[in-house]
C-alpha positions as CSV (number, residue, x, y, z in Angstrom):
1,M,15.7,-35.7,-9.5
2,T,18.9,-34.1,-8.3
3,A,21.4,-36.9,-9.1
4,V,22.0,-37.0,-12.9
5,A,24.4,-39.7,-14.3
6,L,25.7,-39.4,-17.9
7,A,26.4,-42.8,-19.3
8,V,29.6,-42.6,-21.4
9,T,31.4,-45.3,-23.4
10,D,33.6,-45.3,-26.5
11,G,31.7,-44.1,-29.6
12,M,29.5,-41.4,-28.0
13,L,28.8,-38.3,-30.0
14,P,30.6,-35.3,-28.3
15,F,28.0,-32.7,-29.2
16,E,25.2,-34.3,-27.2
17,L,27.5,-35.3,-24.4
18,A,28.8,-31.8,-24.0
19,L,25.3,-30.3,-24.3
20,A,24.1,-32.5,-21.4
21,C,27.1,-31.5,-19.3
22,E,26.4,-27.8,-20.0
23,V,22.7,-28.1,-18.9
24,F,23.0,-30.4,-15.9
25,G,26.5,-29.5,-14.8
26,S,26.1,-25.7,-14.9
27,D,25.5,-23.4,-12.0
28,A,22.0,-23.3,-10.7
29,P,19.7,-20.6,-12.1
30,R,18.0,-18.4,-9.6
31,G,15.0,-20.2,-8.0
32,A,16.4,-23.7,-8.5
33,D,17.2,-25.3,-5.2
34,P,18.4,-28.0,-5.0
35,W,20.1,-28.1,-8.4
36,Y,21.5,-31.2,-10.2
37,R,24.6,-33.2,-9.1
38,L,26.1,-34.4,-12.4
39,S,28.5,-37.4,-12.7
40,L,30.0,-39.2,-15.7
41,C,29.8,-43.0,-15.5
42,G,31.8,-45.2,-17.8
43,P,33.9,-48.4,-18.0
44,G,37.2,-46.4,-17.9
45,A,38.8,-43.7,-20.0
46,V,36.5,-43.4,-23.0
47,R,36.9,-41.5,-26.3
48,A,34.2,-39.3,-27.8
49,G,35.4,-38.0,-31.1
50,R,38.6,-36.2,-30.5
51,F,38.0,-36.0,-26.8
52,L,39.3,-38.4,-24.1
53,L,37.1,-38.5,-21.0
54,E,37.9,-39.8,-17.5
55,P,34.5,-40.8,-15.9
56,D,33.9,-40.2,-12.3
57,H,32.5,-43.7,-11.6
58,G,31.9,-47.0,-13.3
59,L,28.7,-47.9,-15.2
60,D,27.5,-49.7,-12.1
61,R,26.9,-46.3,-10.5
62,L,24.1,-45.6,-12.9
63,V,22.0,-47.5,-10.4
64,G,21.2,-45.0,-7.7
65,A,20.9,-42.0,-10.0
66,D,17.6,-40.1,-10.3
67,T,18.1,-39.4,-14.0
68,V,20.3,-41.3,-16.5
69,I,21.2,-39.5,-19.8
70,V,22.5,-41.6,-22.7
71,P,24.1,-39.4,-25.4
72,G,24.1,-40.1,-29.1
73,W,25.6,-43.4,-30.3
74,V,28.0,-42.7,-33.3
75,D,27.7,-46.1,-35.1
76,I,24.2,-47.5,-35.3
77,D,25.3,-50.3,-37.5
78,R,26.9,-52.1,-34.6
79,P,25.2,-53.1,-31.3
80,P,26.0,-50.9,-28.3
81,P,28.2,-52.5,-25.7
82,A,26.4,-55.1,-23.6
83,E,27.7,-53.6,-20.4
84,L,26.2,-50.2,-21.3
85,V,22.8,-51.8,-22.2
86,D,22.7,-53.8,-19.0
87,A,23.7,-50.8,-16.8
88,V,21.0,-48.6,-18.4
89,R,18.4,-51.4,-17.9
90,A,19.4,-51.9,-14.3
91,A,19.2,-48.2,-13.6
92,H,15.7,-48.0,-15.0
93,E,14.6,-51.1,-13.0
94,A,16.0,-49.4,-9.9
95,G,13.7,-46.4,-10.5
96,A,15.7,-44.0,-12.6
97,R,14.3,-41.7,-15.2
98,V,16.2,-42.6,-18.4
99,A,16.6,-40.2,-21.4
100,S,18.4,-40.7,-24.6
101,L,19.8,-37.9,-26.9
102,C,19.7,-38.4,-30.6
103,T,20.8,-42.0,-31.5
104,G,21.1,-42.9,-27.9
105,A,17.6,-44.2,-28.5
106,F,19.3,-47.3,-30.0
107,V,20.8,-48.1,-26.5
108,L,17.4,-47.7,-24.8
109,A,15.8,-49.9,-27.5
110,A,18.4,-52.6,-27.0
111,A,17.7,-52.5,-23.3
112,G,14.0,-53.1,-24.0
113,L,13.0,-49.8,-22.5
114,L,11.1,-48.6,-25.6
115,D,9.1,-51.7,-26.2
116,G,5.4,-51.0,-26.5
117,G,5.8,-47.2,-26.5
118,R,6.6,-44.2,-28.7
119,A,10.1,-43.0,-29.3
120,T,12.1,-40.9,-31.7
121,T,15.7,-40.4,-32.8
122,H,17.5,-38.4,-35.5
123,W,15.3,-38.3,-38.6
124,A,17.9,-40.0,-40.7
125,H,17.8,-43.1,-38.5
126,T,14.1,-43.4,-37.6
127,G,13.5,-46.0,-40.3
128,V,16.4,-48.2,-39.0
129,L,15.2,-47.9,-35.4
130,A,11.7,-49.0,-36.5
131,E,12.9,-51.9,-38.6
132,R,15.3,-53.1,-36.0
133,H,12.9,-52.8,-33.1
134,P,9.3,-53.5,-34.4
135,R,7.8,-53.3,-30.9
136,V,8.7,-49.6,-30.7
137,T,6.4,-47.0,-32.3
138,V,8.9,-44.7,-33.9
139,D,7.7,-41.1,-34.5
140,P,9.9,-39.3,-37.0
141,D,8.1,-36.0,-36.7
142,V,8.7,-34.8,-33.1
143,L,11.5,-33.2,-31.3
144,Y,11.2,-35.5,-28.3
145,V,8.9,-38.0,-26.7
146,D,8.1,-38.1,-23.0
147,N,6.8,-41.5,-21.8
148,G,7.2,-40.6,-18.2
149,S,10.2,-42.6,-16.9
150,V,11.6,-43.0,-20.5
151,L,12.3,-40.1,-22.8
152,T,13.9,-39.9,-26.3
153,S,15.0,-36.9,-28.4
154,A,15.5,-36.3,-32.1
155,G,18.9,-35.3,-33.4
156,K,21.4,-32.7,-32.4
157,A,19.6,-29.5,-31.3
158,A,16.6,-31.5,-30.3
159,A,18.7,-32.9,-27.5
160,M,18.7,-29.4,-26.0
161,D,14.9,-29.3,-26.3
162,L,14.7,-32.5,-24.3
163,C,17.2,-31.4,-21.6
164,L,15.3,-28.1,-21.1
165,H,12.1,-30.1,-20.9
166,L,13.6,-32.2,-18.1
167,V,14.6,-29.0,-16.3
168,R,11.1,-27.6,-16.8
169,L,9.6,-30.8,-15.3
170,D,11.8,-30.6,-12.3
171,H,12.0,-26.8,-11.7
172,G,9.2,-25.2,-13.7
173,S,9.2,-22.9,-16.7
174,A,10.8,-19.8,-15.1
175,V,13.9,-21.7,-14.2
176,A,14.1,-23.5,-17.6
177,N,13.6,-20.1,-19.4
178,S,16.3,-18.5,-17.3
179,L,18.7,-21.3,-18.1
180,A,17.8,-21.1,-21.8
181,R,18.5,-17.3,-21.8
182,R,21.9,-18.0,-20.3
183,L,22.6,-20.5,-23.0
184,V,21.1,-18.2,-25.7
185,V,18.7,-20.9,-27.0
186,P,14.9,-20.9,-27.3
187,P,13.3,-22.1,-24.1
188,H,10.7,-24.1,-26.0
189,R,10.3,-25.0,-29.7
190,D,7.0,-26.2,-31.1
191,G,6.6,-28.5,-34.0
192,G,8.5,-31.5,-35.3
193,Q,11.8,-32.4,-36.8
194,A,10.3,-33.0,-40.3
195,Q,10.8,-29.3,-41.0
196,F,14.6,-29.8,-40.7
197,V,14.9,-32.6,-43.2
198,T,15.0,-30.6,-46.4
199,T,15.1,-26.9,-45.1
200,P,17.2,-25.1,-42.6
201,V,15.9,-23.8,-39.3
202,P,14.2,-20.5,-40.2
203,A,16.2,-17.6,-39.0
204,P,14.6,-14.4,-37.6
205,G,13.5,-12.3,-40.6
206,N,14.0,-15.2,-43.0
207,H,10.5,-16.7,-43.2
208,P,7.0,-15.3,-43.8
209,L,5.9,-15.4,-40.2
210,A,9.0,-13.6,-38.7
211,E,7.2,-10.3,-38.1
212,L,3.9,-12.0,-37.0
213,F,5.3,-14.0,-34.1
214,P,6.4,-11.0,-31.9
215,W,3.2,-9.2,-32.9
216,V,1.2,-12.1,-31.5
217,M,3.3,-12.4,-28.3
218,E,2.6,-8.8,-27.4
219,R,-1.1,-9.4,-27.7
220,L,-1.7,-12.7,-25.9
221,D,-4.3,-11.0,-23.7
222,R,-6.5,-10.4,-26.7
223,P,-9.0,-12.9,-28.3
224,L,-7.1,-13.4,-31.5
225,T,-8.5,-15.4,-34.4
226,V,-6.9,-17.0,-37.4
227,E,-8.4,-14.2,-39.5
228,D,-6.7,-11.7,-37.2
229,L,-3.3,-13.4,-37.7
230,A,-3.9,-13.7,-41.5
231,R,-4.8,-10.1,-41.8
232,Q,-1.7,-9.0,-39.9
233,A,0.5,-11.3,-42.0
234,R,-1.2,-9.9,-45.1
235,M,-2.1,-13.3,-46.5
236,S,-5.2,-15.6,-46.7
237,S,-6.1,-17.9,-43.8
238,R,-5.3,-20.9,-46.1
239,H,-1.8,-19.6,-46.9
240,L,-1.3,-18.7,-43.2
241,G,-2.1,-22.3,-42.2
242,R,0.4,-23.6,-44.8
243,H,3.1,-21.3,-43.6
244,F,2.5,-22.2,-39.9
245,K,2.7,-25.9,-40.7
246,S,6.0,-25.4,-42.6
247,V,7.6,-23.1,-40.0
248,T,6.2,-24.5,-36.7
249,G,4.9,-27.9,-37.5
250,T,1.5,-27.1,-36.2
251,S,-1.6,-25.1,-36.9
252,P,-2.0,-21.3,-36.0
253,L,-4.6,-22.0,-33.3
254,Q,-2.6,-24.8,-31.7
255,W,0.5,-22.6,-31.7
256,L,-1.4,-19.7,-30.2
257,L,-2.8,-21.9,-27.5
258,T,0.7,-23.2,-26.7
259,Q,2.0,-19.6,-26.3
260,R,-1.0,-18.8,-24.0
261,I,-0.3,-21.8,-21.8
262,R,3.5,-21.1,-21.6
263,H,2.7,-17.5,-20.6
264,A,0.2,-18.8,-17.9
265,Q,2.9,-21.1,-16.5
266,E,5.3,-18.2,-16.1
267,L,2.6,-16.0,-14.4
268,L,1.7,-18.8,-12.1
269,E,5.3,-19.2,-11.1
270,T,6.4,-15.5,-10.8
271,T,3.3,-13.6,-9.7
272,D,0.5,-13.7,-7.0
273,D,-2.2,-13.1,-9.6
274,T,-5.4,-15.1,-9.3
275,V,-6.3,-17.7,-11.9
276,D,-9.0,-15.3,-13.1
277,T,-6.5,-12.5,-13.6
278,I,-4.1,-14.9,-15.4
279,A,-6.9,-16.1,-17.6
280,T,-7.5,-12.5,-18.7
281,A,-3.8,-11.8,-19.2
282,T,-3.4,-14.9,-21.4
283,G,-6.5,-14.3,-23.5
284,M,-8.3,-17.4,-22.1
285,G,-11.2,-15.2,-21.0
286,T,-12.3,-17.2,-17.9
287,A,-10.7,-19.2,-15.2
288,T,-12.8,-22.2,-16.3
289,T,-11.4,-22.0,-19.8
290,L,-7.8,-21.6,-18.6
291,R,-8.2,-24.5,-16.1
292,R,-9.6,-26.8,-18.9
293,H,-6.8,-26.1,-21.4
294,F,-4.1,-25.9,-18.8
295,H,-5.0,-29.3,-17.3
296,R,-5.2,-30.9,-20.7
297,T,-1.9,-29.5,-21.9
298,V,0.3,-29.6,-18.7
299,G,-1.4,-32.5,-16.9
300,V,-2.2,-30.7,-13.7
301,P,-4.6,-27.8,-12.7
302,P,-3.1,-24.3,-12.5
303,D,-3.3,-24.2,-8.7
304,A,-1.4,-27.5,-8.4
305,Y,1.2,-26.3,-10.9
306,R,1.7,-23.1,-8.9
307,R,2.2,-25.0,-5.6
308,T,4.8,-27.3,-7.3
309,F,6.8,-24.8,-9.4
310,R,6.3,-21.4,-7.7
311,A,9.6,-19.6,-8.2
312,R,11.4,-18.7,-5.0
313,S,12.2,-15.3,-6.4
314,R,11.8,-13.5,-9.7
315,P,14.7,-13.6,-12.1
316,A,17.0,-10.6,-11.7
317,P,17.1,-8.1,-14.6
318,D,20.6,-9.3,-15.6
319,D,19.2,-12.8,-16.1
320,E,17.8,-11.6,-19.4
321,L,19.9,-11.0,-22.5
322,P,19.0,-8.2,-24.8
323,G,16.9,-9.4,-27.8
324,E,16.0,-12.8,-26.3
325,K,12.4,-12.0,-25.2
326,G,9.8,-13.6,-27.4
327,V,12.1,-15.7,-29.5
328,I,10.0,-18.2,-31.4
329,V,11.6,-21.0,-33.3
330,G,9.6,-23.6,-35.0
């Protein structure tokens, strides 16, 4: 998946476009080889907000790319250009993985790539997408949807979540986390976009679970229960569940399992520890338990994951920024 083509035409949102360029056009993090070759493909000079872009190639060059990124579309009230829709469809038919950022989902829907599957877009436009394309199951409460060869993200910051997800798929968690540290963003966020509709993203120290998250991350090797978390947070289990749903979009146990799996992924990539040892280090107890949850969550067994995503070398100390360890954003 090394050749990434960014589909650009007049009317693209500059934030999502620049974000994709930063992720896929940046220098390779340690352990990522080969890295991406990014190109901009458009019908000619195009305007994105106040910016004028000169594409590297025409839209016909989307065909031949391994991954095609469609940034946000600024005016959902008018159909996207037919030449863009046709080029995106042709690229997918040729075998490309196609991902939309924010309202770029309207382009994928117009190309028929979302029919019969789940998709998302910015929460303010999910109703319009569902009404306009009834064959698409629109999920307004997720940050992104991965259907394999077709992926969609929610609005703005969720575009970064999807881009890092693509990096994680291609290069593993260690590389994705290293890139996230460089960009000073969370490497993975749990939950859905519903939490952003009426409330801001919770800042560190600005929500009831701010002190609980780092406490849990330092104790992933222990058999923690909901009661343990509630006791540490000094609230009832019922109140804890409500706060977790509000802040992370999921339950305490599901959030805890996700953190254990993420930690197991990094250990598989960066150490020679056995699966039994990693099961102990992540609080899974036994290798059998780890294998069951890992396979169900990640889609492959731990050993297969290690063979695919084993880091070539551990991140250098200066790859980490102070204060960035254990950042949990819901």
